[in-house]
PyMOL Python script that loads the backbone (N, CA, C, O; Angstrom):
from pymol import cmd

cmd.read_pdbstr("""\
ATOM      1  N   MET A   1    -115.401 -48.754-148.536  1.00  0.00           N
ATOM      2  CA  MET A   1    -115.683 -47.793-147.491  1.00  0.00           C
ATOM      3  C   MET A   1    -117.040 -48.116-146.871  1.00  0.00           C
ATOM      4  O   MET A   1    -117.998 -48.430-147.577  1.00  0.00           O
ATOM      5  N   THR A   2    -117.108 -48.036-145.567  1.00  0.00           N
ATOM      6  CA  THR A   2    -118.340 -48.341-144.854  1.00  0.00           C
ATOM      7  C   THR A   2    -119.313 -47.183-144.947  1.00  0.00           C
ATOM      8  O   THR A   2    -118.936 -46.026-144.760  1.00  0.00           O
ATOM      9  N   ASP A   3    -120.558 -47.496-145.233  1.00  0.00           N
ATOM     10  CA  ASP A   3    -121.615 -46.485-145.218  1.00  0.00           C
ATOM     11  C   ASP A   3    -122.052 -46.307-143.776  1.00  0.00           C
ATOM     12  O   ASP A   3    -122.572 -47.242-143.168  1.00  0.00           O
ATOM     13  N   TRP A   4    -121.845 -45.100-143.209  1.00  0.00           N
ATOM     14  CA  TRP A   4    -122.142 -44.856-141.796  1.00  0.00           C
ATOM     15  C   TRP A   4    -123.593 -45.155-141.463  1.00  0.00           C
ATOM     16  O   TRP A   4    -123.903 -45.524-140.330  1.00  0.00           O
ATOM     17  N   GLY A   5    -124.482 -45.002-142.428  1.00  0.00           N
ATOM     18  CA  GLY A   5    -125.893 -45.272-142.198  1.00  0.00           C
ATOM     19  C   GLY A   5    -126.217 -46.748-142.072  1.00  0.00           C
ATOM     20  O   GLY A   5    -127.317 -47.109-141.654  1.00  0.00           O
ATOM     21  N   GLU A   6    -125.259 -47.617-142.435  1.00  0.00           N
ATOM     22  CA  GLU A   6    -125.492 -49.056-142.376  1.00  0.00           C
ATOM     23  C   GLU A   6    -124.896 -49.719-141.136  1.00  0.00           C
ATOM     24  O   GLU A   6    -125.071 -50.922-140.943  1.00  0.00           O
ATOM     25  N   ILE A   7    -124.202 -48.965-140.299  1.00  0.00           N
ATOM     26  CA  ILE A   7    -123.621 -49.560-139.100  1.00  0.00           C
ATOM     27  C   ILE A   7    -124.744 -50.061-138.205  1.00  0.00           C
ATOM     28  O   ILE A   7    -125.699 -49.343-137.910  1.00  0.00           O
ATOM     29  N   GLY A   8    -124.606 -51.299-137.787  1.00  0.00           N
ATOM     30  CA  GLY A   8    -125.624 -51.920-136.950  1.00  0.00           C
ATOM     31  C   GLY A   8    -126.683 -52.649-137.753  1.00  0.00           C
ATOM     32  O   GLY A   8    -127.546 -53.315-137.181  1.00  0.00           O
ATOM     33  N   GLU A   9    -126.629 -52.531-139.064  1.00  0.00           N
ATOM     34  CA  GLU A   9    -127.592 -53.197-139.944  1.00  0.00           C
ATOM     35  C   GLU A   9    -126.894 -54.361-140.641  1.00  0.00           C
ATOM     36  O   GLU A   9    -125.702 -54.278-140.938  1.00  0.00           O
ATOM     37  N   GLY A  10    -127.606 -55.418-140.899  1.00  0.00           N
ATOM     38  CA  GLY A  10    -127.039 -56.543-141.624  1.00  0.00           C
ATOM     39  C   GLY A  10    -126.087 -57.355-140.774  1.00  0.00           C
ATOM     40  O   GLY A  10    -125.972 -57.137-139.568  1.00  0.00           O
ATOM     41  N   ASP A  11    -125.391 -58.314-141.423  1.00  0.00           N
ATOM     42  CA  ASP A  11    -124.520 -59.209-140.660  1.00  0.00           C
ATOM     43  C   ASP A  11    -123.050 -59.102-141.044  1.00  0.00           C
ATOM     44  O   ASP A  11    -122.244 -59.917-140.595  1.00  0.00           O
ATOM     45  N   HIS A  12    -122.680 -58.123-141.858  1.00  0.00           N
ATOM     46  CA  HIS A  12    -121.284 -57.944-142.251  1.00  0.00           C
ATOM     47  C   HIS A  12    -120.518 -57.291-141.108  1.00  0.00           C
ATOM     48  O   HIS A  12    -121.031 -56.361-140.486  1.00  0.00           O
ATOM     49  N   PRO A  13    -119.290 -57.759-140.809  1.00  0.00           N
ATOM     50  CA  PRO A  13    -118.516 -57.183-139.692  1.00  0.00           C
ATOM     51  C   PRO A  13    -118.305 -55.678-139.793  1.00  0.00           C
ATOM     52  O   PRO A  13    -118.245 -54.997-138.769  1.00  0.00           O
ATOM     53  N   ALA A  14    -118.190 -55.145-141.016  1.00  0.00           N
ATOM     54  CA  ALA A  14    -118.008 -53.702-141.163  1.00  0.00           C
ATOM     55  C   ALA A  14    -119.260 -52.935-140.743  1.00  0.00           C
ATOM     56  O   ALA A  14    -119.198 -51.744-140.438  1.00  0.00           O
ATOM     57  N   GLN A  15    -120.394 -53.633-140.732  1.00  0.00           N
ATOM     58  CA  GLN A  15    -121.639 -52.993-140.330  1.00  0.00           C
ATOM     59  C   GLN A  15    -121.887 -53.163-138.837  1.00  0.00           C
ATOM     60  O   GLN A  15    -122.713 -52.458-138.256  1.00  0.00           O
ATOM     61  N   ASN A  16    -121.187 -54.080-138.228  1.00  0.00           N
ATOM     62  CA  ASN A  16    -121.385 -54.381-136.813  1.00  0.00           C
ATOM     63  C   ASN A  16    -120.035 -54.504-136.121  1.00  0.00           C
ATOM     64  O   ASN A  16    -119.525 -55.610-135.940  1.00  0.00           O
ATOM     65  N   PRO A  17    -119.459 -53.375-135.736  1.00  0.00           N
ATOM     66  CA  PRO A  17    -118.168 -53.446-135.052  1.00  0.00           C
ATOM     67  C   PRO A  17    -118.274 -54.307-133.797  1.00  0.00           C
ATOM     68  O   PRO A  17    -119.329 -54.350-133.164  1.00  0.00           O
ATOM     69  N   PRO A  18    -117.196 -54.989-133.434  1.00  0.00           N
ATOM     70  CA  PRO A  18    -117.259 -55.819-132.230  1.00  0.00           C
ATOM     71  C   PRO A  18    -117.456 -54.955-130.990  1.00  0.00           C
ATOM     72  O   PRO A  18    -117.064 -53.788-130.973  1.00  0.00           O
ATOM     73  N   PRO A  19    -118.062 -55.526-129.956  1.00  0.00           N
ATOM     74  CA  PRO A  19    -118.222 -54.751-128.720  1.00  0.00           C
ATOM     75  C   PRO A  19    -116.857 -54.388-128.140  1.00  0.00           C
ATOM     76  O   PRO A  19    -115.880 -55.114-128.326  1.00  0.00           O
ATOM     77  N   LEU A  20    -116.801 -53.268-127.442  1.00  0.00           N
ATOM     78  CA  LEU A  20    -115.550 -52.837-126.824  1.00  0.00           C
ATOM     79  C   LEU A  20    -115.187 -53.772-125.677  1.00  0.00           C
ATOM     80  O   LEU A  20    -116.056 -54.211-124.924  1.00  0.00           O
ATOM     81  N   GLY A  21    -113.905 -54.071-125.551  1.00  0.00           N
ATOM     82  CA  GLY A  21    -113.422 -54.804-124.394  1.00  0.00           C
ATOM     83  C   GLY A  21    -113.497 -53.904-123.167  1.00  0.00           C
ATOM     84  O   GLY A  21    -113.732 -52.703-123.300  1.00  0.00           O
ATOM     85  N   SER A  22    -113.306 -54.454-121.994  1.00  0.00           N
ATOM     86  CA  SER A  22    -113.472 -53.672-120.763  1.00  0.00           C
ATOM     87  C   SER A  22    -112.506 -52.494-120.683  1.00  0.00           C
ATOM     88  O   SER A  22    -112.895 -51.415-120.237  1.00  0.00           O
ATOM     89  N   GLY A  23    -111.253 -52.677-121.106  1.00  0.00           N
ATOM     90  CA  GLY A  23    -110.282 -51.584-121.070  1.00  0.00           C
ATOM     91  C   GLY A  23    -110.631 -50.474-122.043  1.00  0.00           C
ATOM     92  O   GLY A  23    -110.498 -49.292-121.725  1.00  0.00           O
ATOM     93  N   ASP A  24    -111.082 -50.863-123.239  1.00  0.00           N
ATOM     94  CA  ASP A  24    -111.480 -49.864-124.228  1.00  0.00           C
ATOM     95  C   ASP A  24    -112.747 -49.143-123.790  1.00  0.00           C
ATOM     96  O   ASP A  24    -112.863 -47.930-123.962  1.00  0.00           O
ATOM     97  N   ALA A  25    -113.693 -49.878-123.230  1.00  0.00           N
ATOM     98  CA  ALA A  25    -114.937 -49.267-122.753  1.00  0.00           C
ATOM     99  C   ALA A  25    -114.638 -48.289-121.622  1.00  0.00           C
ATOM    100  O   ALA A  25    -115.238 -47.217-121.548  1.00  0.00           O
ATOM    101  N   MET A  26    -113.713 -48.658-120.746  1.00  0.00           N
ATOM    102  CA  MET A  26    -113.344 -47.771-119.638  1.00  0.00           C
ATOM    103  C   MET A  26    -112.727 -46.487-120.187  1.00  0.00           C
ATOM    104  O   MET A  26    -113.049 -45.394-119.720  1.00  0.00           O
ATOM    105  N   ALA A  27    -111.841 -46.616-121.178  1.00  0.00           N
ATOM    106  CA  ALA A  27    -111.202 -45.443-121.778  1.00  0.00           C
ATOM    107  C   ALA A  27    -112.251 -44.562-122.448  1.00  0.00           C
ATOM    108  O   ALA A  27    -112.185 -43.337-122.348  1.00  0.00           O
ATOM    109  N   PHE A  28    -113.214 -45.169-123.126  1.00  0.00           N
ATOM    110  CA  PHE A  28    -114.268 -44.398-123.796  1.00  0.00           C
ATOM    111  C   PHE A  28    -115.145 -43.665-122.778  1.00  0.00           C
ATOM    112  O   PHE A  28    -115.465 -42.491-122.962  1.00  0.00           O
ATOM    113  N   ARG A  29    -115.529 -44.360-121.710  1.00  0.00           N
ATOM    114  CA  ARG A  29    -116.332 -43.712-120.657  1.00  0.00           C
ATOM    115  C   ARG A  29    -115.547 -42.572-120.013  1.00  0.00           C
ATOM    116  O   ARG A  29    -116.066 -41.473-119.822  1.00  0.00           O
ATOM    117  N   TRP A  30    -114.278 -42.856-119.679  1.00  0.00           N
ATOM    118  CA  TRP A  30    -113.440 -41.846-119.034  1.00  0.00           C
ATOM    119  C   TRP A  30    -113.314 -40.613-119.922  1.00  0.00           C
ATOM    120  O   TRP A  30    -113.441 -39.483-119.450  1.00  0.00           O
ATOM    121  N   TYR A  31    -113.066 -40.838-121.209  1.00  0.00           N
ATOM    122  CA  TYR A  31    -112.940 -39.723-122.154  1.00  0.00           C
ATOM    123  C   TYR A  31    -114.219 -38.893-122.160  1.00  0.00           C
ATOM    124  O   TYR A  31    -114.165 -37.669-122.045  1.00  0.00           O
ATOM    125  N   ASN A  32    -115.362 -39.548-122.292  1.00  0.00           N
ATOM    126  CA  ASN A  32    -116.630 -38.819-122.364  1.00  0.00           C
ATOM    127  C   ASN A  32    -116.938 -38.055-121.083  1.00  0.00           C
ATOM    128  O   ASN A  32    -117.589 -37.011-121.126  1.00  0.00           O
ATOM    129  N   GLU A  33    -116.485 -38.555-119.964  1.00  0.00           N
ATOM    130  CA  GLU A  33    -116.731 -37.881-118.682  1.00  0.00           C
ATOM    131  C   GLU A  33    -115.734 -36.753-118.413  1.00  0.00           C
ATOM    132  O   GLU A  33    -116.070 -35.787-117.728  1.00  0.00           O
ATOM    133  N   ASN A  34    -114.521 -36.861-118.941  1.00  0.00           N
ATOM    134  CA  ASN A  34    -113.451 -35.958-118.535  1.00  0.00           C
ATOM    135  C   ASN A  34    -112.876 -35.048-119.619  1.00  0.00           C
ATOM    136  O   ASN A  34    -112.272 -34.027-119.292  1.00  0.00           O
ATOM    137  N   ALA A  35    -113.040 -35.378-120.866  1.00  0.00           N
ATOM    138  CA  ALA A  35    -112.478 -34.550-121.939  1.00  0.00           C
ATOM    139  C   ALA A  35    -113.480 -33.455-122.285  1.00  0.00           C
ATOM    140  O   ALA A  35    -114.164 -33.514-123.306  1.00  0.00           O
ATOM    141  N   THR A  36    -113.549 -32.470-121.421  1.00  0.00           N
ATOM    142  CA  THR A  36    -114.509 -31.381-121.586  1.00  0.00           C
ATOM    143  C   THR A  36    -113.780 -30.055-121.754  1.00  0.00           C
ATOM    144  O   THR A  36    -112.592 -29.940-121.453  1.00  0.00           O
ATOM    145  N   GLY A  37    -114.490 -29.087-122.225  1.00  0.00           N
ATOM    146  CA  GLY A  37    -113.926 -27.742-122.343  1.00  0.00           C
ATOM    147  C   GLY A  37    -113.500 -27.191-120.996  1.00  0.00           C
ATOM    148  O   GLY A  37    -112.472 -26.520-120.897  1.00  0.00           O
ATOM    149  N   PHE A  38    -114.278 -27.465-119.953  1.00  0.00           N
ATOM    150  CA  PHE A  38    -113.947 -27.011-118.607  1.00  0.00           C
ATOM    151  C   PHE A  38    -112.591 -27.562-118.166  1.00  0.00           C
ATOM    152  O   PHE A  38    -111.745 -26.820-117.666  1.00  0.00           O
ATOM    153  N   VAL A  39    -112.392 -28.859-118.354  1.00  0.00           N
ATOM    154  CA  VAL A  39    -111.124 -29.500-117.976  1.00  0.00           C
ATOM    155  C   VAL A  39    -109.975 -28.870-118.759  1.00  0.00           C
ATOM    156  O   VAL A  39    -108.911 -28.601-118.201  1.00  0.00           O
ATOM    157  N   LYS A  40    -110.194 -28.638-120.052  1.00  0.00           N
ATOM    158  CA  LYS A  40    -109.154 -28.029-120.880  1.00  0.00           C
ATOM    159  C   LYS A  40    -108.869 -26.594-120.438  1.00  0.00           C
ATOM    160  O   LYS A  40    -107.711 -26.215-120.264  1.00  0.00           O
ATOM    161  N   ASP A  41    -109.920 -25.798-120.258  1.00  0.00           N
ATOM    162  CA  ASP A  41    -109.744 -24.391-119.914  1.00  0.00           C
ATOM    163  C   ASP A  41    -108.988 -24.185-118.606  1.00  0.00           C
ATOM    164  O   ASP A  41    -108.232 -23.224-118.467  1.00  0.00           O
ATOM    165  N   PHE A  42    -109.190 -25.079-117.659  1.00  0.00           N
ATOM    166  CA  PHE A  42    -108.564 -24.917-116.348  1.00  0.00           C
ATOM    167  C   PHE A  42    -107.348 -25.821-116.148  1.00  0.00           C
ATOM    168  O   PHE A  42    -106.812 -25.894-115.041  1.00  0.00           O
ATOM    169  N   GLY A  43    -106.905 -26.509-117.201  1.00  0.00           N
ATOM    170  CA  GLY A  43    -105.690 -27.320-117.131  1.00  0.00           C
ATOM    171  C   GLY A  43    -105.770 -28.466-116.136  1.00  0.00           C
ATOM    172  O   GLY A  43    -104.784 -28.780-115.470  1.00  0.00           O
ATOM    173  N   ILE A  44    -106.932 -29.092-116.030  1.00  0.00           N
ATOM    174  CA  ILE A  44    -107.155 -30.137-115.024  1.00  0.00           C
ATOM    175  C   ILE A  44    -106.763 -31.535-115.516  1.00  0.00           C
ATOM    176  O   ILE A  44    -106.649 -32.454-114.706  1.00  0.00           O
ATOM    177  N   MET A  45    -106.559 -31.710-116.804  1.00  0.00           N
ATOM    178  CA  MET A  45    -106.309 -33.044-117.356  1.00  0.00           C
ATOM    179  C   MET A  45    -105.127 -33.764-116.697  1.00  0.00           C
ATOM    180  O   MET A  45    -105.267 -34.943-116.374  1.00  0.00           O
ATOM    181  N   PRO A  46    -103.971 -33.124-116.479  1.00  0.00           N
ATOM    182  CA  PRO A  46    -102.871 -33.851-115.829  1.00  0.00           C
ATOM    183  C   PRO A  46    -103.267 -34.427-114.462  1.00  0.00           C
ATOM    184  O   PRO A  46    -102.875 -35.543-114.119  1.00  0.00           O
ATOM    185  N   THR A  47    -104.032 -33.675-113.697  1.00  0.00           N
ATOM    186  CA  THR A  47    -104.478 -34.157-112.382  1.00  0.00           C
ATOM    187  C   THR A  47    -105.397 -35.360-112.542  1.00  0.00           C
ATOM    188  O   THR A  47    -105.263 -36.346-111.818  1.00  0.00           O
ATOM    189  N   LEU A  48    -106.330 -35.283-113.487  1.00  0.00           N
ATOM    190  CA  LEU A  48    -107.255 -36.396-113.699  1.00  0.00           C
ATOM    191  C   LEU A  48    -106.511 -37.656-114.136  1.00  0.00           C
ATOM    192  O   LEU A  48    -106.840 -38.759-113.699  1.00  0.00           O
ATOM    193  N   LEU A  49    -105.517 -37.491-114.992  1.00  0.00           N
ATOM    194  CA  LEU A  49    -104.728 -38.643-115.433  1.00  0.00           C
ATOM    195  C   LEU A  49    -103.939 -39.239-114.262  1.00  0.00           C
ATOM    196  O   LEU A  49    -103.863 -40.459-114.123  1.00  0.00           O
ATOM    197  N   ASN A  50    -103.358 -38.386-113.429  1.00  0.00           N
ATOM    198  CA  ASN A  50    -102.608 -38.886-112.272  1.00  0.00           C
ATOM    199  C   ASN A  50    -103.508 -39.632-111.290  1.00  0.00           C
ATOM    200  O   ASN A  50    -103.084 -40.606-110.668  1.00  0.00           O
ATOM    201  N   GLU A  51    -104.751 -39.171-111.153  1.00  0.00           N
ATOM    202  CA  GLU A  51    -105.686 -39.812-110.231  1.00  0.00           C
ATOM    203  C   GLU A  51    -106.051 -41.235-110.651  1.00  0.00           C
ATOM    204  O   GLU A  51    -106.560 -42.006-109.837  1.00  0.00           O
ATOM    205  N   LEU A  52    -105.800 -41.589-111.904  1.00  0.00           N
ATOM    206  CA  LEU A  52    -106.073 -42.948-112.357  1.00  0.00           C
ATOM    207  C   LEU A  52    -105.098 -43.948-111.728  1.00  0.00           C
ATOM    208  O   LEU A  52    -105.408 -45.134-111.611  1.00  0.00           O
ATOM    209  N   GLY A  53    -103.925 -43.466-111.326  1.00  0.00           N
ATOM    210  CA  GLY A  53    -102.943 -44.335-110.675  1.00  0.00           C
ATOM    211  C   GLY A  53    -102.394 -45.433-111.575  1.00  0.00           C
ATOM    212  O   GLY A  53    -102.094 -46.529-111.101  1.00  0.00           O
ATOM    213  N   LEU A  54    -102.261 -45.153-112.852  1.00  0.00           N
ATOM    214  CA  LEU A  54    -101.776 -46.158-113.798  1.00  0.00           C
ATOM    215  C   LEU A  54    -100.260 -46.300-113.731  1.00  0.00           C
ATOM    216  O   LEU A  54     -99.550 -45.342-113.425  1.00  0.00           O
ATOM    217  N   THR A  55     -99.777 -47.492-114.018  1.00  0.00           N
ATOM    218  CA  THR A  55     -98.336 -47.718-114.142  1.00  0.00           C
ATOM    219  C   THR A  55     -97.853 -47.011-115.404  1.00  0.00           C
ATOM    220  O   THR A  55     -98.666 -46.557-116.209  1.00  0.00           O
ATOM    221  N   HIS A  56     -96.548 -46.915-115.580  1.00  0.00           N
ATOM    222  CA  HIS A  56     -96.005 -46.236-116.760  1.00  0.00           C
ATOM    223  C   HIS A  56     -96.546 -46.864-118.046  1.00  0.00           C
ATOM    224  O   HIS A  56     -97.021 -46.152-118.931  1.00  0.00           O
ATOM    225  N   GLY A  57     -96.476 -48.188-118.152  1.00  0.00           N
ATOM    226  CA  GLY A  57     -96.975 -48.878-119.350  1.00  0.00           C
ATOM    227  C   GLY A  57     -98.478 -48.722-119.502  1.00  0.00           C
ATOM    228  O   GLY A  57     -98.974 -48.509-120.608  1.00  0.00           O
ATOM    229  N   GLY A  58     -99.203 -48.826-118.397  1.00  0.00           N
ATOM    230  CA  GLY A  58    -100.653 -48.671-118.435  1.00  0.00           C
ATOM    231  C   GLY A  58    -101.046 -47.263-118.840  1.00  0.00           C
ATOM    232  O   GLY A  58    -102.012 -47.061-119.576  1.00  0.00           O
ATOM    233  N   ARG A  59    -100.296 -46.305-118.359  1.00  0.00           N
ATOM    234  CA  ARG A  59    -100.577 -44.901-118.702  1.00  0.00           C
ATOM    235  C   ARG A  59    -100.346 -44.664-120.192  1.00  0.00           C
ATOM    236  O   ARG A  59    -101.146 -43.995-120.846  1.00  0.00           O
ATOM    237  N   SER A  60     -99.264 -45.207-120.727  1.00  0.00           N
ATOM    238  CA  SER A  60     -98.976 -45.042-122.154  1.00  0.00           C
ATOM    239  C   SER A  60    -100.076 -45.652-123.010  1.00  0.00           C
ATOM    240  O   SER A  60    -100.518 -45.044-123.985  1.00  0.00           O
ATOM    241  N   LEU A  61    -100.518 -46.849-122.649  1.00  0.00           N
ATOM    242  CA  LEU A  61    -101.581 -47.511-123.397  1.00  0.00           C
ATOM    243  C   LEU A  61    -102.884 -46.730-123.284  1.00  0.00           C
ATOM    244  O   LEU A  61    -103.587 -46.546-124.277  1.00  0.00           O
ATOM    245  N   PHE A  62    -103.207 -46.271-122.084  1.00  0.00           N
ATOM    246  CA  PHE A  62    -104.422 -45.498-121.873  1.00  0.00           C
ATOM    247  C   PHE A  62    -104.395 -44.219-122.697  1.00  0.00           C
ATOM    248  O   PHE A  62    -105.395 -43.861-123.319  1.00  0.00           O
ATOM    249  N   LEU A  63    -103.255 -43.526-122.705  1.00  0.00           N
ATOM    250  CA  LEU A  63    -103.131 -42.294-123.486  1.00  0.00           C
ATOM    251  C   LEU A  63    -103.276 -42.564-124.979  1.00  0.00           C
ATOM    252  O   LEU A  63    -103.859 -41.754-125.699  1.00  0.00           O
ATOM    253  N   MET A  64    -102.752 -43.696-125.454  1.00  0.00           N
ATOM    254  CA  MET A  64    -102.939 -44.043-126.863  1.00  0.00           C
ATOM    255  C   MET A  64    -104.417 -44.253-127.161  1.00  0.00           C
ATOM    256  O   MET A  64    -104.914 -43.810-128.196  1.00  0.00           O
ATOM    257  N   LYS A  65    -105.122 -44.930-126.250  1.00  0.00           N
ATOM    258  CA  LYS A  65    -106.548 -45.189-126.462  1.00  0.00           C
ATOM    259  C   LYS A  65    -107.346 -43.890-126.467  1.00  0.00           C
ATOM    260  O   LYS A  65    -108.144 -43.664-127.377  1.00  0.00           O
ATOM    261  N   VAL A  66    -107.145 -43.036-125.472  1.00  0.00           N
ATOM    262  CA  VAL A  66    -107.941 -41.800-125.429  1.00  0.00           C
ATOM    263  C   VAL A  66    -107.536 -40.844-126.549  1.00  0.00           C
ATOM    264  O   VAL A  66    -108.363 -40.053-127.004  1.00  0.00           O
ATOM    265  N   SER A  67    -106.290 -40.899-127.001  1.00  0.00           N
ATOM    266  CA  SER A  67    -105.874 -40.082-128.140  1.00  0.00           C
ATOM    267  C   SER A  67    -106.599 -40.530-129.406  1.00  0.00           C
ATOM    268  O   SER A  67    -107.045 -39.700-130.199  1.00  0.00           O
ATOM    269  N   LEU A  68    -106.715 -41.838-129.591  1.00  0.00           N
ATOM    270  CA  LEU A  68    -107.442 -42.369-130.744  1.00  0.00           C
ATOM    271  C   LEU A  68    -108.926 -41.994-130.656  1.00  0.00           C
ATOM    272  O   LEU A  68    -109.532 -41.616-131.659  1.00  0.00           O
ATOM    273  N   ILE A  69    -109.499 -42.099-129.476  1.00  0.00           N
ATOM    274  CA  ILE A  69    -110.894 -41.702-129.280  1.00  0.00           C
ATOM    275  C   ILE A  69    -111.058 -40.220-129.613  1.00  0.00           C
ATOM    276  O   ILE A  69    -111.998 -39.837-130.310  1.00  0.00           O
ATOM    277  N   HIS A  70    -110.151 -39.396-129.120  1.00  0.00           N
ATOM    278  CA  HIS A  70    -110.218 -37.954-129.358  1.00  0.00           C
ATOM    279  C   HIS A  70    -110.152 -37.644-130.852  1.00  0.00           C
ATOM    280  O   HIS A  70    -110.946 -36.857-131.366  1.00  0.00           O
ATOM    281  N   ARG A  71    -109.209 -38.262-131.536  1.00  0.00           N
ATOM    282  CA  ARG A  71    -109.059 -38.046-132.983  1.00  0.00           C
ATOM    283  C   ARG A  71    -110.327 -38.480-133.722  1.00  0.00           C
ATOM    284  O   ARG A  71    -110.768 -37.802-134.650  1.00  0.00           O
ATOM    285  N   THR A  72    -110.906 -39.599-133.313  1.00  0.00           N
ATOM    286  CA  THR A  72    -112.127 -40.095-133.941  1.00  0.00           C
ATOM    287  C   THR A  72    -113.287 -39.128-133.713  1.00  0.00           C
ATOM    288  O   THR A  72    -114.072 -38.872-134.626  1.00  0.00           O
ATOM    289  N   MET A  73    -113.397 -38.592-132.497  1.00  0.00           N
ATOM    290  CA  MET A  73    -114.463 -37.636-132.202  1.00  0.00           C
ATOM    291  C   MET A  73    -114.311 -36.377-133.063  1.00  0.00           C
ATOM    292  O   MET A  73    -115.303 -35.840-133.557  1.00  0.00           O
ATOM    293  N   ILE A  74    -113.093 -35.915-133.241  1.00  0.00           N
ATOM    294  CA  ILE A  74    -112.850 -34.747-134.094  1.00  0.00           C
ATOM    295  C   ILE A  74    -113.226 -35.058-135.534  1.00  0.00           C
ATOM    296  O   ILE A  74    -113.876 -34.248-136.195  1.00  0.00           O
ATOM    297  N   ASP A  75    -112.819 -36.234-136.027  1.00  0.00           N
ATOM    298  CA  ASP A  75    -113.149 -36.625-137.398  1.00  0.00           C
ATOM    299  C   ASP A  75    -114.661 -36.715-137.601  1.00  0.00           C
ATOM    300  O   ASP A  75    -115.180 -36.260-138.620  1.00  0.00           O
ATOM    301  N   LEU A  76    -115.362 -37.299-136.639  1.00  0.00           N
ATOM    302  CA  LEU A  76    -116.819 -37.401-136.746  1.00  0.00           C
ATOM    303  C   LEU A  76    -117.477 -36.027-136.744  1.00  0.00           C
ATOM    304  O   LEU A  76    -118.416 -35.789-137.503  1.00  0.00           O
ATOM    305  N   ALA A  77    -116.998 -35.129-135.906  1.00  0.00           N
ATOM    306  CA  ALA A  77    -117.549 -33.778-135.867  1.00  0.00           C
ATOM    307  C   ALA A  77    -117.336 -33.070-137.204  1.00  0.00           C
ATOM    308  O   ALA A  77    -118.216 -32.348-137.674  1.00  0.00           O
ATOM    309  N   HIS A  78    -116.165 -33.277-137.816  1.00  0.00           N
ATOM    310  CA  HIS A  78    -115.905 -32.670-139.120  1.00  0.00           C
ATOM    311  C   HIS A  78    -116.832 -33.248-140.182  1.00  0.00           C
ATOM    312  O   HIS A  78    -117.359 -32.510-141.015  1.00  0.00           O
ATOM    313  N   LYS A  79    -117.037 -34.570-140.157  1.00  0.00           N
ATOM    314  CA  LYS A  79    -117.940 -35.202-141.126  1.00  0.00           C
ATOM    315  C   LYS A  79    -119.360 -34.693-140.957  1.00  0.00           C
ATOM    316  O   LYS A  79    -120.047 -34.430-141.944  1.00  0.00           O
ATOM    317  N   GLU A  80    -119.803 -34.551-139.722  1.00  0.00           N
ATOM    318  CA  GLU A  80    -121.156 -34.040-139.464  1.00  0.00           C
ATOM    319  C   GLU A  80    -121.294 -32.604-139.954  1.00  0.00           C
ATOM    320  O   GLU A  80    -122.317 -32.243-140.535  1.00  0.00           O
ATOM    321  N   ALA A  81    -120.272 -31.784-139.725  1.00  0.00           N
ATOM    322  CA  ALA A  81    -120.305 -30.397-140.175  1.00  0.00           C
ATOM    323  C   ALA A  81    -120.336 -30.323-141.701  1.00  0.00           C
ATOM    324  O   ALA A  81    -121.078 -29.523-142.271  1.00  0.00           O
ATOM    325  N   GLU A  82    -119.536 -31.151-142.355  1.00  0.00           N
ATOM    326  CA  GLU A  82    -119.534 -31.183-143.816  1.00  0.00           C
ATOM    327  C   GLU A  82    -120.899 -31.597-144.341  1.00  0.00           C
ATOM    328  O   GLU A  82    -121.399 -31.024-145.309  1.00  0.00           O
ATOM    329  N   GLU A  83    -121.493 -32.584-143.707  1.00  0.00           N
ATOM    330  CA  GLU A  83    -122.819 -33.064-144.118  1.00  0.00           C
ATOM    331  C   GLU A  83    -123.871 -31.961-143.956  1.00  0.00           C
ATOM    332  O   GLU A  83    -124.706 -31.763-144.838  1.00  0.00           O
ATOM    333  N   ARG A  84    -123.828 -31.250-142.836  1.00  0.00           N
ATOM    334  CA  ARG A  84    -124.770 -30.141-142.617  1.00  0.00           C
ATOM    335  C   ARG A  84    -124.571 -29.047-143.666  1.00  0.00           C
ATOM    336  O   ARG A  84    -125.540 -28.494-144.185  1.00  0.00           O
ATOM    337  N   ASN A  85    -123.320 -28.742-143.971  1.00  0.00           N
ATOM    338  CA  ASN A  85    -123.031 -27.703-144.963  1.00  0.00           C
ATOM    339  C   ASN A  85    -123.498 -28.108-146.361  1.00  0.00           C
ATOM    340  O   ASN A  85    -123.937 -27.269-147.147  1.00  0.00           O
ATOM    341  N   ARG A  86    -123.398 -29.388-146.656  1.00  0.00           N
ATOM    342  CA  ARG A  86    -123.834 -29.874-147.962  1.00  0.00           C
ATOM    343  C   ARG A  86    -125.342 -29.788-148.142  1.00  0.00           C
ATOM    344  O   ARG A  86    -125.846 -29.514-149.232  1.00  0.00           O
ATOM    345  N   HIS A  87    -126.051 -30.033-147.037  1.00  0.00           N
ATOM    346  CA  HIS A  87    -127.512 -30.083-147.122  1.00  0.00           C
ATOM    347  C   HIS A  87    -128.162 -28.815-146.569  1.00  0.00           C
ATOM    348  O   HIS A  87    -129.381 -28.755-146.407  1.00  0.00           O
ATOM    349  N   GLY A  88    -127.359 -27.828-146.286  1.00  0.00           N
ATOM    350  CA  GLY A  88    -127.770 -26.510-145.921  1.00  0.00           C
ATOM    351  C   GLY A  88    -128.618 -26.351-144.756  1.00  0.00           C
ATOM    352  O   GLY A  88    -128.992 -25.230-144.412  1.00  0.00           O
TER     353      GLY A  88
END
""", "prot")
cmd.dss("prot")
cmd.show_as("cartoon", "prot")
cmd.util.cbc("prot")
cmd.orient("prot")
């Protein structure tokens, strides 16, 4: 298991994840800009996704990427909350 405090340290690949490719970086930027409470509360996400103009296959791949990003963000938030609760 990777120690989160060691990411970016040393030369082991588990400590230094590879840089994101352009498609992954775009999905990450898009998620951070658009996956907000405001967008959720007002049901704007379908419109934002349609505005991307992706093909059916491109849309499916993009949704898989942002879904993985979303799940990871939730997992990280849970880990941070657990850590705060442990250290009071």
